[in-house]
MIMAR-523518 format. One record per atom (N, C-alpha, C, O, CB): x, y, z; residue in three letters. Coordinates in steps of 0.1 Angstrom, whole numbers, padded with zeros to 4 digits, always signed. Glycine has a CB too. Layout:
! MIMAR-523518
XYZALA
...
//
This chain:
! MIMAR-523518
+2658-0397+1611MET
+2670-0395+1618MET
+2664-0396+1627MET
+2652-0396+1630MET
+2679-0385+1616MET
+2681-0396+1637PRO
+2677-0407+1653PRO
+2675-0390+1662PRO
+2680-0380+1658PRO
+2698-0422+1663PRO
+2665-0390+1678GLU
+2664-0378+1677GLU
+2676-0373+1689GLU
+2686-0380+1686GLU
+2649-0374+1678GLU
+2679-0367+1697GLU
+2690-0363+1703GLU
+2687-0352+1708GLU
+2683-0342+1703GLU
+2701-0363+1697GLU
+2691-0359+1724PHE
+2682-0356+1737PHE
+2700-0345+1741PHE
+2711-0343+1735PHE
+2674-0376+1752PHE
+2696-0341+1749ILE
+2707-0328+1755ILE
+2704-0332+1769ILE
+2693-0333+1775ILE
+2702-0309+1750ILE
+2720-0334+1776LYS
+2717-0338+1796LYS
+2717-0322+1802LYS
+2725-0313+1801LYS
+2735-0351+1807LYS
+2706-0322+1808VAL
+2707-0308+1817VAL
+2709-0307+1830VAL
+2715-0297+1835VAL
+2697-0301+1816VAL
+2704-0317+1836CYS
+2713-0322+1848CYS
+2709-0330+1857CYS
+2696-0332+1856CYS
+2717-0312+1856CYS
+2720-0338+1869LYS
+2711-0343+1869LYS
+2704-0350+1879LYS
+2711-0349+1889LYS
+2712-0348+1863LYS
+2687-0360+1883LEU
+2683-0363+1886LEU
+2679-0355+1901LEU
+2670-0348+1902LEU
+2686-0373+1883LEU
+2690-0360+1913SER
+2689-0351+1921SER
+2687-0337+1918SER
+2676-0333+1916SER
+2697-0353+1927SER
+2694-0333+1917GLU
+2691-0317+1910GLU
+2682-0313+1910GLU
+2681-0300+1909GLU
+2692-0314+1898GLU
+2668-0322+1912LEU
+2652-0312+1908LEU
+2644-0317+1917LEU
+2636-0327+1916LEU
+2643-0314+1891LEU
+2645-0308+1930GLU
+2635-0309+1943GLU
+2624-0322+1931GLU
+2627-0326+1920GLU
+2626-0287+1950GLU
+2613-0323+1939ASN
+2600-0328+1935ASN
+2591-0320+1941ASN
+2588-0314+1952ASN
+2597-0343+1939ASN
+2584-0320+1924LYS
+2571-0312+1930LYS
+2574-0294+1922LYS
+2565-0286+1919LYS
+2570-0313+1953LYS
+2588-0290+1921ARG
+2585-0281+1918ARG
+2602-0282+1902ARG
+2612-0289+1899ARG
+2583-0271+1933ARG
+2597-0268+1896GLY
+2603-0267+1879GLY
+2614-0257+1885GLY
+2614-0247+1892GLY
+2591-0260+1863GLY
+2627-0268+1877LYS
+2641-0257+1878LYS
+2640-0258+1860LYS
+2636-0267+1853LYS
+2662-0265+1890LYS
+2647-0242+1856SER
+2644-0235+1843SER
+2665-0244+1834SER
+2673-0250+1841SER
+2641-0209+1847SER
+2666-0242+1825PHE
+2673-0242+1816PHE
+2671-0236+1799PHE
+2663-0231+1791PHE
+2674-0254+1817PHE
+2690-0241+1801SER
+2684-0240+1782SER
+2691-0243+1776SER
+2703-0239+1775SER
+2681-0227+1774SER
+2685-0254+1770LEU
+2691-0265+1763LEU
+2706-0261+1748LEU
+2718-0265+1747LEU
+2674-0272+1756LEU
+2699-0253+1739ASP
+2707-0250+1729ASP
+2718-0235+1726ASP
+2726-0230+1718ASP
+2698-0250+1720ASP
+2709-0233+1744GLY
+2716-0214+1739GLY
+2698-0211+1734GLY
+2693-0216+1744GLY
+2735-0210+1718GLY
+2689-0206+1727GLU
+2680-0208+1733GLU
+2671-0205+1731GLU
+2665-0195+1729GLU
+2681-0206+1739GLU
+2670-0223+1732THR
+2654-0226+1740THR
+2656-0229+1754THR
+2660-0239+1761THR
+2645-0240+1734THR
+2650-0217+1755ASP
+2646-0224+1770ASP
+2631-0227+1771ASP
+2620-0225+1766ASP
+2650-0212+1784ASP
+2638-0236+1785ILE
+2628-0249+1785ILE
+2626-0248+1809ILE
+2631-0240+1817ILE
+2640-0271+1774ILE
+2620-0257+1811ALA
+2616-0256+1824ALA
+2606-0271+1821ALA
+2597-0276+1813ALA
+2607-0239+1829ALA
+2618-0275+1835VAL
+2620-0293+1839VAL
+2614-0295+1852VAL
+2618-0288+1861VAL
+2638-0298+1840VAL
+2603-0306+1857PHE
+2600-0307+1865PHE
+2600-0324+1870PHE
+2602-0332+1861PHE
+2590-0300+1864PHE
+2598-0330+1884ARG
+2601-0337+1888ARG
+2590-0338+1893ARG
+2585-0330+1900ARG
+2610-0335+1893ARG
+2584-0356+1890ILE
+2570-0354+1899ILE
+2577-0367+1897ILE
+2580-0373+1887ILE
+2552-0348+1894ILE
+2578-0372+1920ASN
+2585-0386+1922ASN
+2592-0391+1913ASN
+2603-0386+1916ASN
+2577-0395+1923ASN
+2595-0397+1905ASP
+2602-0402+1897ASP
+2599-0403+1881ASP
+2599-0414+1875ASP
+2605-0412+1902ASP
+2596-0389+1876LYS
+2594-0391+1868LYS
+2598-0374+1862LYS
+2593-0365+1868LYS
+2583-0398+1868LYS
+2608-0370+1848VAL
+2605-0359+1850VAL
+2597-0359+1831VAL
+2595-0368+1824VAL
+2619-0347+1855VAL
+2596-0337+1829TYR
+2581-0334+1817TYR
+2590-0327+1820TYR
+2594-0324+1831TYR
+2562-0333+1816TYR
+2594-0321+1806ALA
+2600-0303+1800ALA
+2591-0299+1792ALA
+2586-0307+1783ALA
+2618-0300+1790ALA
+2584-0278+1794VAL
+2578-0270+1790VAL
+2586-0263+1781VAL
+2598-0263+1782VAL
+2572-0264+1798VAL
+2578-0257+1772GLU
+2584-0241+1772GLU
+2588-0237+1783GLU
+2586-0244+1793GLU
+2576-0231+1768GLU
+2593-0228+1785ASN
+2595-0219+1799ASN
+2585-0204+1798ASN
+2581-0197+1807ASN
+2614-0215+1801ASN
+2583-0203+1782THR
+2576-0189+1781THR
+2561-0191+1781THR
+2554-0199+1774THR
+2580-0180+1767THR
+2556-0182+1792CYS
+2545-0190+1790CYS
+2530-0182+1777CYS
+2522-0175+1782CYS
+2539-0194+1807CYS
+2530-0185+1766PRO
+2523-0182+1754PRO
+2511-0173+1759PRO
+2507-0167+1749PRO
+2517-0195+1746PRO
+2501-0168+1775HIS
+2506-0158+1778HIS
+2505-0141+1779HIS
+2494-0135+1780HIS
+2510-0161+1775HIS
+2512-0137+1779ASN
+2524-0128+1789ASN
+2538-0128+1783ASN
+2545-0120+1788ASN
+2526-0133+1804ASN
+2544-0140+1772HIS
+2556-0142+1770HIS
+2571-0139+1783HIS
+2582-0133+1782HIS
+2556-0135+1757HIS
+2564-0145+1791SER
+2575-0140+1805SER
+2577-0153+1804SER
+2569-0162+1801SER
+2569-0132+1823SER
+2596-0155+1808HIS
+2596-0171+1813HIS
+2599-0172+1824HIS
+2610-0169+1829HIS
+2604-0180+1806HIS
+2583-0179+1830VAL
+2586-0175+1846VAL
+2577-0192+1843VAL
+2565-0188+1843VAL
+2576-0155+1858VAL
+2576-0204+1840MET
+2565-0210+1836MET
+2575-0220+1844MET
+2573-0230+1837MET
+2559-0211+1821MET
+2583-0223+1854HIS
+2592-0227+1859HIS
+2596-0231+1873HIS
+2602-0239+1880HIS
+2597-0221+1856HIS
+2587-0215+1871GLU
+2580-0212+1889GLU
+2568-0218+1891GLU
+2569-0228+1898GLU
+2576-0194+1894GLU
+2557-0217+1888GLY
+2551-0222+1887GLY
+2549-0238+1896GLY
+2557-0247+1898GLY
+2553-0219+1878GLY
+2533-0233+1899MET
+2529-0245+1911MET
+2525-0259+1904MET
+2523-0257+1892MET
+2515-0240+1922MET
+2523-0272+1908VAL
+2517-0279+1901VAL
+2508-0291+1902VAL
+2511-0300+1909VAL
+2524-0282+1897VAL
+2500-0292+1896ASP
+2487-0303+1913ASP
+2485-0310+1909ASP
+2492-0314+1900ASP
+2472-0299+1921ASP
+2475-0316+1911LYS
+2475-0336+1920LYS
+2474-0343+1899LYS
+2476-0354+1894LYS
+2445-0343+1937LYS
+2472-0331+1893ASN
+2461-0337+1873ASN
+2478-0331+1868ASN
+2479-0323+1858ASN
+2436-0320+1862ASN
+2491-0334+1874LEU
+2496-0327+1867LEU
+2498-0315+1857LEU
+2505-0314+1847LEU
+2498-0332+1865LEU
+2485-0303+1866TYR
+2492-0293+1857TYR
+2496-0277+1858TYR
+2488-0271+1851TYR
+2486-0294+1846TYR
+2505-0271+1863VAL
+2519-0262+1860VAL
+2506-0251+1861VAL
+2497-0253+1854VAL
+2532-0265+1842VAL
+2506-0239+1869SER
+2506-0227+1869SER
+2515-0215+1862SER
+2527-0215+1865SER
+2506-0228+1878SER
+2512-0207+1857CYS
+2518-0201+1853CYS
+2521-0187+1866CYS
+2516-0176+1863CYS
+2512-0200+1842CYS
+2524-0187+1869PRO
+2528-0175+1887PRO
+2518-0159+1891PRO
+2512-0151+1899PRO
+2551-0165+1883PRO
+2524-0164+1870ILE
+2520-0147+1869ILE
+2502-0140+1870ILE
+2498-0131+1877ILE
+2527-0143+1851ILE
+2492-0150+1857HIS
+2483-0150+1860HIS
+2471-0160+1859HIS
+2459-0157+1857HIS
+2481-0142+1857HIS
+2478-0174+1861GLY
+2476-0186+1868GLY
+2470-0196+1861GLY
+2463-0205+1865GLY
+2469-0184+1880GLY
+2474-0192+1846TYR
+2463-0203+1830TYR
+2472-0212+1832TYR
+2483-0209+1835TYR
+2461-0198+1809TYR
+2468-0226+1831GLN
+2475-0237+1837GLN
+2475-0247+1826GLN
+2468-0250+1817GLN
+2469-0242+1851GLN
+2482-0249+1828PHE
+2492-0266+1810PHE
+2499-0271+1813PHE
+2509-0269+1820PHE
+2501-0264+1795PHE
+2494-0286+1807HIS
+2493-0300+1813HIS
+2511-0298+1813HIS
+2520-0290+1810HIS
+2484-0315+1801HIS
+2511-0308+1818LEU
+2529-0320+1818LEU
+2538-0318+1801LEU
+2547-0313+1794LEU
+2524-0344+1819LEU
+2522-0330+1805GLU
+2523-0341+1790GLU
+2524-0332+1780GLU
+2534-0331+1773GLU
+2509-0351+1786GLU
+2513-0325+1780THR
+2514-0323+1759THR
+2507-0313+1761THR
+2497-0314+1754THR
+2507-0334+1745THR
+2508-0298+1772GLY
+2508-0279+1771GLY
+2493-0282+1773GLY
+2486-0272+1774GLY
+2513-0268+1752GLY
+2490-0286+1774LYS
+2473-0286+1761LYS
+2467-0278+1778LYS
+2475-0279+1787LYS
+2459-0310+1753LYS
+2456-0271+1781VAL
+2455-0257+1791VAL
+2440-0275+1793VAL
+2439-0286+1787VAL
+2449-0230+1783VAL
+2434-0268+1802PRO
+2423-0281+1806PRO
+2415-0279+1797PRO
+2417-0273+1786PRO
+2415-0282+1821PRO
+2402-0287+1805PRO
+2394-0291+1793PRO
+2378-0276+1794PRO
+2367-0276+1789PRO
+2386-0314+1796PRO
+2381-0270+1798ASP
+2370-0263+1804ASP
+2375-0255+1809ASP
+2371-0253+1821ASP
+2362-0269+1810ASP
+2386-0247+1802PHE
+2390-0235+1806PHE
+2391-0231+1790PHE
+2392-0237+1779PHE
+2404-0234+1818PHE
+2390-0215+1792ASN
+2390-0209+1781ASN
+2393-0206+1774ASN
+2389-0197+1766ASN
+2388-0204+1779ASN
+2403-0211+1773ILE
+2418-0205+1768ILE
+2422-0216+1750ILE
+2432-0220+1745ILE
+2434-0209+1786ILE
+2414-0217+1749VAL
+2416-0232+1735VAL
+2432-0230+1727VAL
+2439-0239+1723VAL
+2399-0230+1716VAL
+2434-0212+1727SER
+2445-0213+1714SER
+2456-0218+1724SER
+2462-0228+1720SER
+2450-0197+1703SER
+2460-0212+1739SER
+2472-0220+1740SER
+2474-0234+1748SER
+2470-0242+1757SER
+2480-0212+1744SER
+2484-0230+1740LYS
+2494-0244+1747LYS
+2509-0242+1746LYS
+2516-0235+1738LYS
+2491-0261+1736LYS
+2513-0247+1753LEU
+2525-0247+1758LEU
+2536-0260+1744LEU
+2535-0267+1733LEU
+2524-0253+1778LEU
+2542-0256+1752ASP
+2556-0263+1733ASP
+2564-0286+1745ASP
+2577-0285+1744ASP
+2588-0237+1731ASP
+2563-0291+1747THR
+2571-0300+1751THR
+2574-0306+1747THR
+2571-0310+1735THR
+2569-0304+1757THR
+2584-0312+1759PHE
+2598-0321+1753PHE
+2600-0331+1756PHE
+2603-0331+1768PHE
+2608-0318+1755PHE
+2602-0343+1750LYS
+2600-0354+1747LYS
+2616-0361+1767LYS
+2626-0366+1763LYS
+2603-0356+1723LYS
+2616-0361+1777THR
+2626-0366+1785THR
+2630-0383+1790THR
+2623-0393+1787THR
+2622-0359+1797THR
+2641-0382+1796LYS
+2650-0394+1797LYS
+2665-0400+1803LYS
+2676-0403+1799LYS
+2651-0396+1785LYS
+2657-0398+1817ILE
+2664-0406+1826ILE
+2672-0413+1826ILE
+2667-0424+1827ILE
+2660-0411+1831ILE
+2689-0413+1823GLU
+2697-0423+1824GLU
+2713-0422+1834GLU
+2722-0413+1836GLU
+2698-0425+1808GLU
+2711-0439+1840ASP
+2723-0434+1853ASP
+2728-0418+1862ASP
+2739-0412+1863ASP
+2736-0436+1846ASP
+2711-0416+1866GLY
+2702-0404+1877GLY
+2710-0391+1866GLY
+2717-0383+1873GLY
+2709-0403+1902GLY
+2711-0388+1854ASP
+2711-0382+1842ASP
+2696-0378+1838ASP
+2687-0385+1837ASP
+2717-0391+1833ASP
+2696-0366+1837VAL
+2682-0360+1839VAL
+2689-0357+1819VAL
+2699-0351+1816VAL
+2677-0343+1855VAL
+2679-0365+1807PHE
+2679-0352+1794PHE
+2667-0350+1790PHE
+2656-0353+1794PHE
+2687-0355+1779PHE
+2676-0340+1779VAL
+2657-0333+1770VAL
+2660-0330+1757VAL
+2669-0322+1753VAL
+2648-0314+1778VAL
+2649-0338+1748GLU
+2651-0342+1734GLU
+2655-0322+1733GLU
+2653-0312+1740GLU
+2635-0351+1723GLU
+2662-0324+1720LYS
+2665-0309+1712LYS
+2657-0304+1700LYS
+2663-0299+1691LYS
+2680-0308+1705LYS
+2644-0305+1698LYS
+2638-0307+1689LYS
+2647-0290+1674LYS
+2653-0279+1673LYS
+2619-0308+1696LYS
+2639-0305+1664LYS
+2644-0295+1653LYS
+2628-0284+1652LYS
+2615-0284+1654LYS
+2649-0306+1635LYS
+2642-0274+1646LYS
+2634-0259+1643LYS
+2627-0261+1631LYS
+2629-0268+1621LYS
+2645-0244+1641LYS
+2619-0252+1636LYS
+2607-0249+1629LYS
+2605-0236+1625LYS
+2610-0226+1631LYS
+2597-0251+1636LYS
+2597-0233+1611PHE
+2603-0223+1607PHE
+2584-0224+1606PHE
+2577-0234+1606PHE
+2618-0222+1593PHE
+2580-0204+1606LYS
+2567-0206+1606LYS
+2566-0196+1597LYS
+2572-0185+1597LYS
+2559-0205+1619LYS
+2555-0202+1582PHE
+2555-0189+1574PHE
+2541-0181+1576PHE
+2533-0186+1584PHE
+2558-0193+1555PHE
+2538-0170+1570PHE
+2527-0165+1572PHE
+2523-0161+1556PHE
+2531-0163+1546PHE
+2529-0154+1581PHE
+2512-0158+1556ASP
+2504-0156+1542ASP
+2497-0145+1545ASP
+2486-0146+1551ASP
+2495-0167+1537ASP
+2506-0132+1540TRP
+2504-0119+1541TRP
+2490-0113+1520TRP
+2487-0101+1518TRP
+2526-0112+1543TRP
//
């Protein structure tokens, strides 16, 4: 099945090294970051406190975005925390992006169903 990408904005609407919040499908809240001529997309909800604030986070030179509430860091490409960070179970979902004719597109992921053992 082919990937489905949704247009979220024009590249010119994104400030360098700043994030912006978008809704992909009315349900999926994402944070999109422009770092020079590359664009990254991650879920906008911090897994630590479940606040929709990742788009407000600062990005460092190693591509880690910091949650503005508690400073938890997540890599924009992998969603993982830094190797020396003591919270190993936290991770942000990441989304594929592409730029075509100055427009930014983000992949709409298939819904994942989580099953629990009771």
